[in-house]
VODRENLO-440774 format. One line per 3 residues: number of its first residue (from 0); their letters; for each residue x, y, z of C-alpha. Coordinates in nm, 2 decimals. Layout:
BEGIN
NUM = a = X:Y:Z  ...
//
This chain:
BEGIN
0 = mtr = -4.00:-4.55:-3.52  -4.36:-4.58:-3.39  -4.54:-4.87:-3.24
3 = dtd = -4.86:-5.00:-3.37  -5.14:-4.88:-3.14  -5.31:-5.22:-3.16
6 = eid = -5.00:-5.38:-3.01  -5.00:-5.12:-2.73  -5.36:-5.20:-2.65
9 = iid = -5.29:-5.57:-2.63  -4.99:-5.51:-2.40  -5.20:-5.28:-2.18
12 = eed = -5.48:-5.54:-2.15  -5.23:-5.82:-2.07  -5.07:-5.60:-1.80
15 = kat = -5.41:-5.51:-1.65  -5.51:-5.88:-1.64  -5.18:-5.97:-1.47
18 = dda = -5.22:-5.68:-1.22  -5.58:-5.78:-1.14  -5.48:-6.14:-1.09
21 = ltt = -5.19:-6.04:-0.86  -5.41:-5.81:-0.66  -5.68:-6.07:-0.62
24 = sww = -5.43:-6.33:-0.51  -5.28:-6.09:-0.26  -5.62:-5.98:-0.12
27 = eql = -5.72:-6.35:-0.07  -5.42:-6.41:0.15  -5.52:-6.14:0.39
30 = pdf = -5.70:-6.25:0.71  -6.07:-6.18:0.70  -6.08:-5.96:1.01
33 = ikp = -5.88:-5.68:0.86  -6.09:-5.65:0.54  -6.36:-5.38:0.54
36 = syp = -6.62:-5.63:0.43  -6.58:-5.84:0.75  -6.92:-5.81:0.91
39 = fdl = -6.84:-5.95:1.26  -6.65:-5.84:1.57  -6.29:-5.93:1.60
42 = ppe = -6.22:-6.30:1.64  -6.10:-6.40:1.99  -5.77:-6.53:1.87
45 = rlp = -5.69:-6.19:1.71  -5.79:-5.99:2.02  -5.44:-5.97:2.18
48 = faq = -5.31:-5.81:1.85  -5.60:-5.57:1.83  -5.57:-5.47:2.20
51 = fvf = -5.21:-5.39:2.15  -5.27:-5.19:1.84  -5.57:-5.01:1.98
54 = tev = -5.38:-4.91:2.29  -5.09:-4.79:2.09  -5.30:-4.56:1.87
57 = gap = -5.50:-4.42:2.16  -5.84:-4.59:2.10  -5.92:-4.62:2.47
60 = rrc = -5.96:-4.24:2.50  -6.26:-4.27:2.26  -6.39:-4.60:2.39
63 = pqa = -6.75:-4.63:2.52  -6.62:-4.84:2.82  -6.52:-4.61:3.11
66 = acr = -6.27:-4.87:3.24  -6.08:-4.85:2.91  -6.08:-4.47:2.92
69 = rag = -5.96:-4.46:3.28  -5.69:-4.72:3.23  -5.58:-4.58:2.90
72 = acg = -5.55:-4.93:2.76  -5.78:-5.15:2.55  -5.96:-5.39:2.78
75 = ggd = -6.07:-5.61:2.50  -6.39:-5.79:2.57  -6.68:-5.86:2.34
78 = gpp = -6.62:-5.67:2.02  -6.41:-5.50:2.16  -6.64:-5.20:2.24
81 = cfr = -6.40:-4.94:2.09  -6.40:-5.14:1.76  -6.78:-5.15:1.76
84 = adr = -6.80:-4.78:1.83  -6.54:-4.67:1.57  -6.52:-4.95:1.32
87 = kyl = -6.44:-4.74:1.02  -6.13:-4.59:1.15  -6.01:-4.88:1.36
90 = whv = -6.05:-5.12:1.07  -5.82:-4.89:0.88  -5.57:-4.89:1.16
93 = lfl = -5.57:-5.27:1.19  -5.52:-5.30:0.81  -5.23:-5.06:0.81
96 = wwm = -5.06:-5.23:1.11  -5.09:-5.56:0.93  -4.93:-5.40:0.63
99 = rvy = -4.65:-5.26:0.85  -4.58:-5.61:0.99  -4.61:-5.82:0.68
102 = adc = -4.58:-5.59:0.37  -4.31:-5.34:0.47  -4.54:-5.04:0.49
105 = tde = -4.33:-4.75:0.62  -4.42:-4.53:0.91  -4.45:-4.24:0.67
108 = eye = -4.70:-4.43:0.45  -4.89:-4.54:0.76  -4.92:-4.18:0.89
111 = asl = -5.00:-4.04:0.55  -5.28:-4.29:0.50  -5.44:-4.21:0.83
114 = rak = -5.41:-3.84:0.78  -5.56:-3.87:0.43  -5.87:-4.05:0.57
117 = gsp = -5.91:-3.79:0.85  -5.86:-4.05:1.11  -5.86:-3.94:1.48
120 = yap = -5.59:-4.21:1.53  -5.34:-4.04:1.30  -5.02:-3.97:1.49
123 = daa = -5.07:-3.60:1.48  -5.42:-3.63:1.63  -5.29:-3.86:1.90
126 = aka = -5.01:-3.63:2.00  -5.24:-3.34:2.03  -5.47:-3.53:2.27
129 = rpa = -5.18:-3.64:2.50  -5.05:-3.29:2.61  -5.39:-3.19:2.73
132 = kaa = -5.41:-3.50:2.95  -5.06:-3.43:3.09  -5.15:-3.07:3.16
135 = rrr = -5.46:-3.18:3.36  -5.24:-3.41:3.57  -4.99:-3.13:3.64
138 = rrr = -5.27:-2.89:3.75  -5.40:-3.16:4.00  -5.07:-3.18:4.18
//
């Protein structure tokens, strides 16, 4: 028994329309600051979340602010500076953290997405940077 190809085309179009509507609805519910089209710096009320995330992924080691690099923690501020300097990758990190919190993104999916984009904040890249810093501390002692 074969299906009529016209019927299959209609079903495919209906499924596509439903998928598009669901995707649009989902995208509209996301906060503006984690969308790549957001043209501004991070909103002040989102800064504590961003500071935590940026510190966790190691953004301070690449931050243009010397105080953040020395402290090894995101100091926030206007922008914050690390976000302004590395918006492409840090936007992706913020988006994925949001997905981890609200959409059940797994750690494996998070890591795979960062690696696929060549992000310097991928867990493998962050782990490689830390041993060198620890080795320097040991040499100074």
